[in-house]
C-alpha positions in Angstrom: -0.1 0.0 -0.1 1.4 3.5 -0.7 -0.6 6.6 0.3 -1.4 9.5 -2.2 -0.3 12.3 -0.2 -2.3 14.9 -2.2 -5.5 13.1 -1.4 -4.6 11.1 1.8 -5.9 8.0 0.4 -4.1 4.7 0.2 -3.7 2.5 -2.9 -3.0 -1.3 -3.4 0.6 -1.6 -5.3 1.0 -4.2 -7.9 3.0 -7.0 -6.7 5.8 -6.1 -9.3 6.0 -2.8 -7.9 6.6 -3.9 -4.3 9.3 -6.3 -5.6 11.1 -3.6 -7.5 10.7 -1.4 -4.5 12.2 -3.9 -2.2 14.7 -4.8 -4.5 16.1 -1.3 -4.6 16.1 -1.2 -0.8 18.2 -4.3 -0.6 20.8 -3.0 -3.0 19.6 -4.7 -5.9 19.1 -8.3 -4.8 16.2 -9.7 -6.4 13.3 -9.6 -4.3 10.0 -11.8 -4.4 7.0 -10.6 -2.6 3.7 -12.7 -2.4 1.5 -12.6 -5.3 0.0 -15.5 -7.5 1.9 -18.6 -7.5 1.8 -20.0 -10.7 0.8 -23.7 -10.7 3.3 -25.0 -13.7 6.8 -26.3 -12.6 6.0 -26.8 -8.9 7.2 -29.8 -7.2 4.4 -32.1 -5.9 4.0 -31.5 -2.3 1.5 -33.5 -0.4 -0.5 -32.7 2.9 1.6 -35.6 4.4 5.1 -33.8 3.6 7.3 -32.8 6.4 9.1 -29.8 5.7 12.0 -27.8 7.3 13.8 -24.6 6.3 16.2 -24.9 3.5 19.8 -24.8 3.6 22.2 -21.8 2.8 19.6 -19.3 4.3 19.1 -16.7 6.9 16.0 -15.2 7.9 14.6 -12.7 10.2 11.1 -11.2 11.2 10.2 -7.8 10.3 7.0 -7.0 12.2 4.5 -9.6 11.1 6.3 -10.6 7.9 9.5 -12.9 7.2 12.3 -11.9 5.0 14.4 -15.0 3.8 17.5 -14.6 2.1 18.8 -17.4 0.0 22.7 -17.2 0.0 23.3 -19.3 -3.0 21.3 -17.5 -5.4 21.4 -14.1 -3.7 17.8 -13.7 -3.5 15.3 -12.3 -1.0 11.7 -13.6 -0.5 9.4 -11.3 1.6 6.4 -13.6 3.3 3.4 -11.8 4.0 1.9 -12.1 7.6 -0.2 -15.4 6.5 2.8 -17.1 4.8 5.2 -16.0 7.6 3.0 -17.8 10.1 3.2 -21.2 7.8 6.9 -20.5 7.5 7.6 -20.4 11.4 5.6 -23.5 11.7 8.0 -25.6 9.4 9.6 -27.5 12.3 10.8 -30.9 10.6 8.4 -32.8 12.4 4.9 -31.6 11.8 3.1 -32.5 8.3 2.1 -29.7 6.2 -1.7 -31.3 6.7 -1.2 -30.7 10.4 0.0 -27.4 10.0 -2.8 -26.2 7.7 -5.3 -27.7 9.7 -4.2 -25.8 12.6 -4.2 -22.4 10.7 -7.9 -23.1 9.5 -8.9 -23.8 13.1 -7.2 -20.8 14.6 -8.6 -18.4 11.9 -11.9 -20.3 11.5 -11.5 -20.8 7.7 -12.7 -23.9 6.1 -9.6 -26.4 5.6 -10.0 -26.9 2.0 -9.6 -23.0 1.6 -6.6 -23.0 3.7 -5.1 -25.9 1.5 -5.9 -24.6 -1.7 -4.3 -21.3 -0.7 -1.0 -22.6 0.8 -0.2 -25.8 -0.9 1.2 -24.2 -4.1 2.9 -21.5 -1.9 4.8 -24.3 0.0 5.4 -26.1 -3.1 7.0 -22.8 -4.6 9.3 -22.4 -1.3 10.5 -26.2 -1.8 11.1 -25.4 -5.7 13.1 -22.2 -4.6 15.1 -23.9 -2.0 13.7 -22.0 1.0 12.0 -25.2 2.2 13.2 -28.6 2.1 11.3 -32.0 2.5 12.4 -34.2 5.5 12.7 -37.9 4.3 13.5 -41.0 6.1 17.3 -41.8 6.1 
C-alpha cells in the first residue's frame, strides 16, 4: 500500500512494484513478494509432507512478515503475514496437513480453503530452495 499524499488515500501496489521497491532497498538483490503462485513447474508436495527450512539461508522477522535471504542465489523472499505464520511452523516434524489444519482452526477458515491457498505456496518454497522436505534416512 502506498499513500497518495495529495488526497490522503491509500492504493494497493501491484506485486511487481512492491518487489522492485524492495529490491532497490536491498541493494539490487532480487526480491520476491507474495502474489499469485503459478501452478506449473511446482514439485508435488502433499499434505503428508514434512518440511523444514532450507539450507544456505538466513531469515528474520520484520513486524509480522518474514524476510528470507537465500545465499546460494543472492535472492530475498518477503513472506506476507499469513505465509510467515506457516513458515514459522516448518519444524521438520509436523506435516503440512497438520500445520494447515491448525491455521484453518485458529482463523475459523475452511480447511479446504487454507489448503488450496497454501499448498502451492509451500511447493514454491520447496522449488526455490527456502524449504526442504524431510525424508527418512
